[in-house]
N, C-alpha and C positions, 0 to 999 in steps of 0.2 A: 378153653371155654370162652364163649363170647361175653364181653362185658355188657351186662344188661343196662348200664347207664348210658351206653353210647349207641345212639340211633343215627349217627352221622353216616352218610353214604361213603363207600370206599372209592378210591380212584378207579378201580376196575369197573364200577357202575358207569363212569363217564367215558372210559377209554376202550370199552369193548362193544362189539355188535354195531348197531346202527349209530349209537351215540359216539362211538369212536370215530367213524367217518365224518359225522357232523362236527366233532371237535377239531378234526384235522382241517376241515374246510374253513371254520371260523378262525382258528389259530394261525392258519397259513398267511392270511393277509397281514396280521400283526407282525408275524415273523419277518415277512418281506420288508415291511415298513421299518421295523426296528433295526434290521440288518443294514439297511440303507443309511439310517441315522449314524450308526457306528462306522460304516465305511467312510462317509463324508467327514465325520469328526476326525478320524484317523489321518486322512490324506490332506486335510485342509492346510496344514503348514507347508506341505510340498506344493500344493496348488498355488499358494501365495508366493512361494519362492520362484515358481515358474512363470506365472502370469501376472503377479502383483496383486494389489488390493488389500493390504493389511488393514487400512482404515475401514474397510467394509467387512472385516472378518466376521463379526457377530451377525451381520445381515444375512449370511448364509443360513443361519438358524432362524432368524426373525422372519424372513420372507417365507421360508419353508413352513414354519408353524402357522403364520397368518393364513397362508393358502390352505393349510390343513384344516383350520377353523372353518373356512368357507366350504371346503369339501365335506366336513362333518354336517354342516347345515344343509347342504344340497342333498345329502344322502337320504333324507326323509322323503323328498320328492322322487328321487331316483328309485328308491325302494318301492314307492307306491305306484309309479308309472311303469317302470321297467320290470319289476320283480327282483328278487335277490340275485339270481344268476346274471341277468343282463346288467344290473347295477355293478356287480363285481367286475364284469368284463369291461364296462365303461371306465371304471377306476383304473384297471390294469392298463388300458390303452393310454390314458393320460399319463400315468406313471412311466410307461415305456417311452413316450415322447420326451418327457422331462429328462429321463436317463440318457437318451441319445444326445440331447442338447448339452448336458453336463459333460459327457464324454468327449465332445468335440469343441468345447468352449475355448476360444482364443483369448478371452479376456474375462475379468471378473464380472462385468455386467452380463455377459452371456451365461456365465456360471450361475448368477443369481436368477436369471430367467429360467434356466433348467431346474434349479432347486425349487422355484415357485411351482412349476408344473408337477414335479415330484411330490411336493407337499399337497397339492390339490387332489391328486389321485390317492395318495396315502391317507388323507383325511377321510375320504369315503370308505376306504378299506377298514380303518380303525372303527369308525362309527357303526358300520354294518356288523362287525365282529361283536361289539358290545351289545348292540340293539337286538340281535337275533338270539342271544343267550336266553332271554326270558321267553322267547317264542318257541325255540326248538327243544328246550330242556325242561324237566320238571323243576319246581321251585326248590326242592331239596338238593338239587345239583348245582344251583346257582353259585354258591361260594366256591365249589370245586372248579366250575367252569371259569369263574373270574380269576381264580388262582392260576389256571392253565393259560388263559389268554395273557395275563400279566407276566406269566413265566416265559412267554415267547421272547421277552427281552433277554432272557438267559441264553436262548439260541443265538440271538444277535451278538451276545457277549463273546461267543466262540467264533462265529462266522465273520462278523463285521470287521473287527480289528485285524483278523488274519488276511482278509481280502484287501483291505486298505493298506495295512502295513507292509505286506509282501510286495505289492506293486509299487508302493512309494519307495521302498528300498531299492527296487530294481530300476527306479527312475522312470516309470511309466504309470503314473497315477490314473491315467484315463482308462486303462484296462480294468481298474477296480469297478468302474461303472458298467463297462460292457459285460462283465461276467454276471451281472444281476439279471440279464435278460433270459438266460435259460431257466432261472428260478421263476420268473414271471410266466413262462410257458408251462412249466410244471404245475404251478398253482391254477392256471387256466384249465388244464385238463382235470384236475381234482374238482374244481368248482363245477365244471360241466357235468361231471358224473354224479356228484353228491349233493349239490345245492338245488333246491326247488326253483323252477323257473316261472312259477305262477305269479301274476301281478296282484297286488293288493288294491284293487280298483276302488274300493270304498274309501280309501284315504287319498285318492289321486287329486281330489279337489282342494286339499289343504294348501293354502298359499305359503310361499317360501318367505321368511322374514329377512329378505336380502338387505334392506335398509339397516336393520338392527345388527346383522352380521357385519355389514360395512362399518358401522360405528365401532363395533368391537375390534375389528381389525385396524381401523384408523387410530384407535387409542394407542395401540402398540406401535404403529408406524410413527406417530408423533413423538413418542418417547425415543424411538430409534433415531429419528432425524436430529433430535436434540443432542444425542450422543456424538454427533459428528463434529461438534465444536468443543473446545476446551474451556469456554467461558461459562462459569458456573451460573450466571444469570439465565442464559439460554437453556442450560441443563434443567434448572428449576422450573422455568416456564414450560418446557416440554413435558415434564412430569405432571405439572398442574393441568395442562391442557389435556393430557391423556386421561387423567382422572375425571376431568369435566365431561369428556365424551362418555365414559362409563356411567357417570351420574345421569347424563341425558338419556342413555339407553335404559336405565332403570326407570326413569320417569315415563318413557314411552311404553315400557312393559306394563306398568301399573295401570295405564289408561287404555290398553288394548289387549283384550283377552282372546282375540281371534287368530293372530299371527305371532304367537309367542316364540321367542328364541330359547328361553329357559322356563322351567315350571314355575308355578305360582309360589311366592315366598322365597325365591332364590336370592334376592338382593338384601335380605335381612338376616343377620346372624341370630336373631331372636327366634327364628323358626328352625325346625329340625333340619329341613333340607338346606336352608341357607347356611347354617353352621357347618354342615357336612361339606358343602361346596367351598366355603371359606377355608376350612382345614385342608381339603384337597389342594386348593390353590397355593396356600402357603408352603405346604410340603413340596409341591411341584416346583415352585419358584426356587426353593433352596437348592435343589439338585441341578438346576440348569447351569450353574457355574462350571459344570463339567466341560462346556464347549471350549474353555481356555486351558484345560488341564493338559492336553497333548502339546500345546505350544509351550507351556511352562516346563514340562518334562524334557522337551527337546532343547529349549533355549537355556534353561538354568542348569539342567542336570546332564545334558548331552546324550539323552536316551535316543535310540533309533526310532523311526516311525512305528515299527512293529511293536517294540517294547512299550513305547508311549501309548499306543492304541490299546494294548492289553491291560496296562495299568489303569488307564482311564475307564476301561470296561468293568473294572472291579465295582464301580458305582452301580452299574446296571446289574451285575452279578449279585450284589447285596440285595438289590430290590427284588430280583427274581427269587432268590433263596428265601428271603423273608416272606414273600407272597405265597410261595409253595408250602412253606412250613406252617404258616398261620391259617391257611385256607381250611375250612371245615372244623375249626376249633370251637369249643363251647362259647356261649355268650359271655360268660364271666372272663374267660381267658382272652377272648377277642377284645373286651373292654380294656383289660390291663395292657394288652399289646398296643392298642390304639393310643393309650395315654403315654406309654414309654417311647413310642416311635419318634415323636418330635424331639425329645431330649437326646436320643441316640444320634439323630441327624445333626442337631446343633453341635453336639460334642465333636463329631467327626469334622465338621466344617471349621470349628475352632482349632483343632489340632492341625488341619491343613494350613491355616493361616500362620501357624507357628513353624511348621516343618518345611513347607514347599519352598520358601525363599532361601533355604540353606543349600549352597552349591555343592558341598561335600557330603550331602546326606547319604548317598549311595556308597560311600566309602566303608560304611559299617553295616553289618547284618541287622543290628538293632534298629538303625535308622530306616533301612529298607522295609523291614517288617512293620514298623510303626506307621510309615506312610501308606502301606498296603492296607493296614487295619483301618486307618482313618478314611481312605477312599471307600472301602467296603461298608463301613458303618454309616456313611452318608446315605447310600442306597438302602441299606438294611433298615434304617429308621423309617423310611417311607414304606418299604415292602411289608413289614410285619403288621401294619394296620390297614394297608390299602384294600385287600379283598373285602374287608368288613365295611369300610367306608363306602365302597361301590355297591355292595349288597343293600346297605341301608338306604341308598338313593331310591331303589325300587319300591321300598315300603314307605318312604317319607313323602312321596309325591301325592298331590291331591288326586282322588279318584277320577279316572278319565285322562290323566296326564302321564300314565306309566310309560307309554311309548316315547313321549317327549323327554321324560326323565332318563330313559335308557340312552337315547341319542345325545343328550346333553352331557353325559359323562365325558365323551370325547371332546366336546366343545370346551368344557371347563378345564380339562387336563391340558389341551393344546393352548388355551388362552394363558394359563399359568406359565407354560413353557415359553410362549412368545414374550410375555411380560418379563420373565426371568432373563431371556437372552437379550432383550432390549436394555434392561437395567445393567446386565453384565457388560454390554458394550459401552454404556454410559460410564460405568465405574472404571472400566479399563482405559478408555480414552482420557477420562478425567485424572486418572492416576499416573498418566504419562507413558502408556504403553507405546504410543506412536511418536512421542516427542523426545524421550530419553534414549540413550543407547540401549541396544537389545537386552543385555543382561540386567543392568539396573532397572530398566523399564519393566521387565518381566517380574523381577523380585518385588518391586514396589507395588505393582498391580496385584500380585498374588496375595499380599498381606491384606490390602483393602478389600479385594473381591471376596475372599473367603470369610473375613471377619464380618463384613456387612451382610452377606447372604446368610450367616448364621442367625440373624435376627428373625428371618421369616419363620423357621420352625419353632423358635422360642415363642413367637406370637401364637402359633398353633397350639401350644401347650394349654393356654387358657381356654381355647375352644373345646378341647377334649374333656375338660373338667366342668364345663357349664351344663346346665340342664335346660335346653331350649324347649320352646313350645312344641306340642305334639304335632302329628301329621295334620296338614290343612284339610278341611272338609268343606269350607264355605267359599266365599268370594276370593278371587285372585288378589294377590298383594304384591 
């Protein structure tokens, strides 16, 4: 007998009929982007051993994500001028070019150029996937669709480490990039068949806030540049300069309501949408320390590239499982999950700071299981509240800014990842990763990195418990 208290749609409502093909089209871009993220993370230690560039390790993620931010901003104009289908094709073309450059890179600067192109194309794919959810699905399906799209990182958990790890162990990490191209072709066929090609001409005149996007990206790059030196004075100045650029961006947004990068109220935690964005950012920053996990596992614990890749992917698996499990839950349950999530993530990071530096950890079953549980809990803490945070963005925006709010989800998520990777590089270099011997440098860095990154979700705990102002209806702020 059906529970009369449950009116939530079932997964079959989303995954069957025409909705099923639409879901496949939107989720495919996220799956491709996410798989590439795990491929690159898994093979990066092998890349460094082959072509050098350990001091630029974190820049592979930083430039990738900064370019993704620019792609997410450009996606609004591409969607308006080209239509969804052609916008997807353009993103796939740029992503393909970047993949070819990565696969043939003779040095780290070439690799960084390819990662930048991959990020630009991937940013468009991510933004389109989120933005079209509110367009192609009924509102009652939004939480399920958000859970599905977020769950594509689970697909990447299976595919990415396998592709990267197998080819790294075979001594040919370049093939890990080449094998992405058939997936690009398959996605292109699906998009051609199932995604509408009509242009949204009414939105074509909307200007692109390139200056503001540039300020957002520059704030991350300044922090990343500061991480290249071990002098704490320059490290501090870089962080201050990065924050100053964000402050300047907020000032520009308050004085300009025609070319907004983010919806009104986004820069104040006293507003509903501002507190949601702040919570999303802090949770996202906490999990970006994963970029160094494969290096720690291979250097401290002697794990193979494949094993290190799959262990690192437990973070993404936890995120995916948490998202799929919590999607569609009642409002009361969603609120409890959103409040518990930051604590779970912080606990996982704290345990990693304790366990990761122990070189004999894998000698016991208990130590291995404890490390796996800690890695999983970091992602789980984000995932159990993530679909509900994203859904609230749709209803928290000022009337008339719903489309901007949809696209800004990717911008916020990517900015948090970029800041997190930049800070991770700063902490790693400051902790002696490149100046100490390999083993002690990795051990010392692991303690500092995980301990400091646990602060981010702890700050998010307060945001989940405050009662911000309701949805904005008046002037921009």
